[in-house]
C-alpha positions as CSV (number, residue, x, y, z in Angstrom):
1,F,-11.0,-2.2,8.2
2,F,-8.4,-4.5,6.6
3,F,-5.4,-5.4,8.8
4,G,-1.8,-5.2,7.5
5,G,0.9,-7.8,7.4
6,G,2.3,-8.1,3.8
7,W,-0.5,-10.5,2.8
8,R,1.4,-13.0,5.1
9,T,0.3,-12.3,8.7
10,G,-2.0,-10.1,10.7
11,T,-5.1,-10.2,12.8
12,V,-8.5,-8.5,12.7
13,H,-7.7,-7.0,16.2
14,Q,-5.3,-4.5,14.6
15,F,-8.0,-1.9,14.1
16,A,-10.3,-2.9,16.9
17,S,-9.8,0.3,19.0
18,R,-10.2,2.5,15.9
19,A,-13.4,0.6,15.0
20,R,-14.8,1.1,18.5
21,E,-14.1,4.8,18.5
22,I,-15.7,5.4,15.1
23,A,-18.6,3.2,16.0
24,D,-19.2,5.4,19.1
25,L,-19.5,8.3,16.6
26,G,-22.4,6.6,14.8
27,M,-20.8,4.5,12.0
28,V,-21.2,0.7,11.7
29,C,-17.7,-0.8,11.7
30,V,-16.5,-4.2,10.3
31,L,-13.2,-5.9,11.1
32,A,-12.5,-7.9,8.0
33,D,-10.6,-11.2,8.0
34,Y,-9.0,-12.6,4.9
35,R,-6.6,-15.3,3.8
36,V,-2.9,-14.8,4.5
37,S,0.0,-17.1,3.7
38,S,0.9,-17.9,7.3
39,R,-2.5,-19.3,8.1
40,F,-3.7,-20.6,4.8
41,G,-0.7,-21.0,2.6
42,T,-2.3,-18.5,0.1
43,D,-0.9,-15.9,-2.3
44,P,-1.8,-12.1,-2.3
45,F,-4.4,-12.8,-5.1
46,A,-6.5,-14.8,-2.6
47,S,-6.3,-11.8,-0.2
48,V,-7.8,-9.5,-2.8
49,E,-10.5,-12.0,-3.6
50,D,-11.5,-12.2,0.0
51,A,-11.5,-8.4,0.3
52,K,-13.9,-8.1,-2.6
53,S,-16.1,-10.8,-1.0
54,V,-16.2,-8.8,2.2
55,M,-17.3,-5.7,0.5
56,R,-20.0,-7.5,-1.5
57,Y,-21.2,-9.2,1.7
58,V,-21.5,-5.9,3.5
59,R,-23.3,-4.2,0.7
60,S,-25.7,-7.1,0.1
61,H,-26.5,-7.3,3.8
62,A,-26.7,-3.6,4.3
63,A,-30.3,-3.6,5.6
64,E,-29.6,-6.3,8.1
65,L,-26.4,-4.6,9.3
66,R,-28.1,-1.2,9.3
67,I,-25.6,0.2,6.8
68,D,-26.2,2.8,4.0
69,P,-25.0,0.8,0.9
70,D,-24.1,4.1,-0.7
71,R,-21.8,5.3,2.1
72,I,-19.4,2.4,2.7
73,A,-15.8,3.4,3.5
74,A,-12.9,0.9,3.2
75,S,-9.8,1.3,5.3
76,G,-6.6,-0.5,6.0
77,G,-2.9,-0.3,6.7
78,S,0.0,-1.4,4.6
79,A,-1.2,-4.6,2.7
80,G,-4.6,-3.9,4.2
81,G,-4.5,-0.5,2.6
82,H,-3.7,-2.3,-0.7
83,L,-6.8,-4.4,-0.2
84,A,-9.0,-1.5,0.5
85,A,-7.8,0.4,-2.6
86,S,-8.0,-2.8,-4.7
87,T,-11.7,-3.2,-3.9
88,A,-12.1,0.3,-5.5
89,L,-9.8,0.1,-8.4
90,V,-8.6,-3.4,-9.3
91,E,-10.7,-5.6,-11.7
92,G,-10.8,-9.3,-11.5
93,F,-9.8,-11.6,-8.6
94,D,-13.4,-12.3,-7.9
95,S,-14.5,-15.4,-5.9
96,P,-16.5,-17.9,-8.0
97,S,-19.1,-17.9,-5.3
98,D,-19.6,-14.1,-5.3
99,D,-22.7,-12.4,-6.8
100,L,-20.9,-10.2,-9.3
101,S,-24.0,-8.0,-9.7
102,V,-23.1,-6.6,-6.3
103,S,-20.4,-4.0,-6.5
104,P,-17.3,-4.4,-4.2
105,E,-16.4,-0.7,-4.7
106,P,-16.3,1.4,-1.5
107,N,-17.6,5.0,-1.6
108,A,-14.5,6.3,0.2
109,L,-11.0,5.1,1.2
110,V,-9.0,5.8,4.4
111,L,-5.5,4.4,3.9
112,F,-2.7,4.1,6.4
113,N,0.7,3.8,4.6
114,P,-0.9,1.6,1.9
115,V,1.2,-0.5,-0.6
116,F,-0.9,0.7,-3.5
117,N,1.9,0.7,-6.0
118,N,3.1,-2.8,-6.8
119,A,5.7,-1.9,-9.5
120,P,9.3,-3.2,-8.9
121,A,11.2,-1.6,-6.1
122,P,12.0,1.1,-5.1
123,E,8.9,2.6,-6.7
124,G,6.5,-0.1,-5.5
125,Y,6.2,-3.1,-3.1
126,G,5.6,-6.8,-3.5
127,Y,6.3,-7.0,-7.2
128,T,8.2,-10.3,-7.0
129,R,5.2,-12.0,-5.5
130,I,2.6,-10.6,-7.9
131,S,4.5,-10.0,-11.1
132,S,2.4,-12.6,-13.0
133,H,-0.6,-10.2,-12.6
134,F,1.1,-6.8,-12.9
135,P,-0.1,-4.2,-13.5
136,Q,-3.7,-5.5,-13.0
137,F,-3.0,-6.1,-9.3
138,S,-1.6,-2.6,-8.6
139,P,-4.2,0.1,-7.5
140,Y,-2.0,3.0,-8.7
141,H,-1.8,1.6,-12.2
142,N,-5.6,1.3,-12.3
143,I,-6.7,4.7,-11.1
144,R,-9.6,6.0,-13.3
145,A,-12.3,8.6,-13.4
146,G,-14.8,8.0,-10.6
147,A,-12.3,6.7,-8.1
148,P,-13.7,7.3,-4.6
149,P,-12.5,10.1,-2.4
150,T,-9.3,9.0,-0.7
151,L,-7.3,9.9,2.4
152,I,-3.7,8.7,2.5
153,M,-1.5,9.0,5.6
154,V,2.2,8.1,5.2
155,G,5.4,8.7,7.2
156,T,8.2,10.6,5.4
157,A,10.8,7.9,6.5
158,D,8.7,5.0,5.3
159,H,11.2,2.5,3.6
160,L,8.4,0.7,1.8
161,I,6.1,3.5,0.7
162,P,8.3,6.4,-0.6
163,V,6.9,9.9,-0.4
164,S,7.3,10.1,-4.1
165,T,5.1,7.1,-4.6
166,S,2.3,8.7,-2.5
167,K,2.6,12.0,-4.2
168,A,2.4,10.3,-7.6
169,Y,-0.8,8.5,-6.5
170,K,-2.3,11.9,-5.4
171,A,-1.2,13.5,-8.7
172,R,-2.9,10.7,-10.7
173,M,-6.1,11.1,-8.6
174,D,-6.0,14.8,-9.3
175,E,-5.7,14.1,-13.0
176,V,-8.9,12.0,-13.1
177,G,-10.8,14.5,-11.0
178,S,-11.1,12.5,-7.8
179,R,-10.6,13.9,-4.4
180,C,-7.4,12.8,-2.7
181,E,-5.9,14.1,0.6
182,L,-2.3,13.2,1.3
183,H,-1.0,13.7,4.9
184,L,2.7,13.3,5.5
185,Y,4.1,12.7,9.0
186,E,7.6,13.9,9.3
187,G,10.4,11.5,10.2
188,V,8.4,8.3,10.9
189,G,8.5,5.0,9.1
190,H,6.2,2.2,8.1
191,G,3.5,1.4,10.6
192,F,3.9,4.7,12.4
193,Y,0.1,5.0,12.8
194,Q,0.2,2.3,15.4
195,Q,2.8,4.1,17.6
196,E,1.7,6.1,20.7
197,G,1.1,9.7,19.8
198,Y,0.4,9.0,16.1
199,Y,-2.8,7.0,16.9
200,R,-4.6,10.2,18.0
201,Q,-3.2,12.3,15.1
202,T,-4.3,9.8,12.5
203,M,-7.6,9.2,14.1
204,D,-8.4,12.9,14.2
205,T,-7.5,13.2,10.5
206,A,-9.6,10.2,9.5
207,I,-12.6,11.4,11.5
208,A,-12.3,14.9,10.0
209,F,-12.2,13.3,6.5
210,L,-15.3,11.1,7.2
211,R,-17.1,14.1,8.6
212,S,-16.4,16.1,5.4
213,L,-18.1,13.4,3.5
214,G,-21.1,13.4,5.7
215,Y,-20.4,9.9,7.1
216,I,-20.1,11.2,10.7
217,N,-22.2,14.0,12.1
C-alpha cells in the first residue's frame, strides 16, 4: 500500500486498517513509506524511485517475507495510486542502489482515485511539477500489452480525477488486452474511499477483485 498526499505529505498509517483486514484473509501486507516534499524536500520523481525500490525489496525478500513473488499486488490512493501504477508501467526513475535485475512490476493493481494521468489539467494532475519528464512519468501514457490486471475506484464528483480520465484509462487497457475494472461511486469526490460508509464498499470490491485473481481464498 502506498499512501496518498500529492507526493507532498502523507503517512504509512493511511492504509493500516485495510492492511490488517486483508492480512486477516491470508495475504502478507506491506505499508510502504517513501520520500515526500514535506519531510525530505524531494520531488515526485524521488517518490517513484522509492516506490520501485519498495517493490524490488519485497520481491527479492519474498522467501523471508513468505510472499509469492509472482502474486504481488500494489495498491494506493491518489498520488499513492500513481506510484502503484508507475511501478507497473513507468520506465526509469530507478535508484542507483537497486538491483535492476529484480522487476518492480506488480502482478495486480488496486487503485483508489489514482492520479495516473499527468497531462496538463483538466485531463491530468500534477503536470506543472513533472513536466520535465512528461509523458515518461504518466502511467496512462505508458500503458502497454502485458499491463497487470487493474481495479480502479473513483468518485463521479472527483475534481482531480475526472470520470472521463478514468474511462480513457480503462479504454486503453481494453485496447491492449489487459483486464481493467472501473467502479464509479456516484456524487463523491477525491478521497471518498476514506469516508465512513465508503470504506466498506471499496474494501468489499477490492477483496472480490483479489479473490477473482486467486490471491485470497
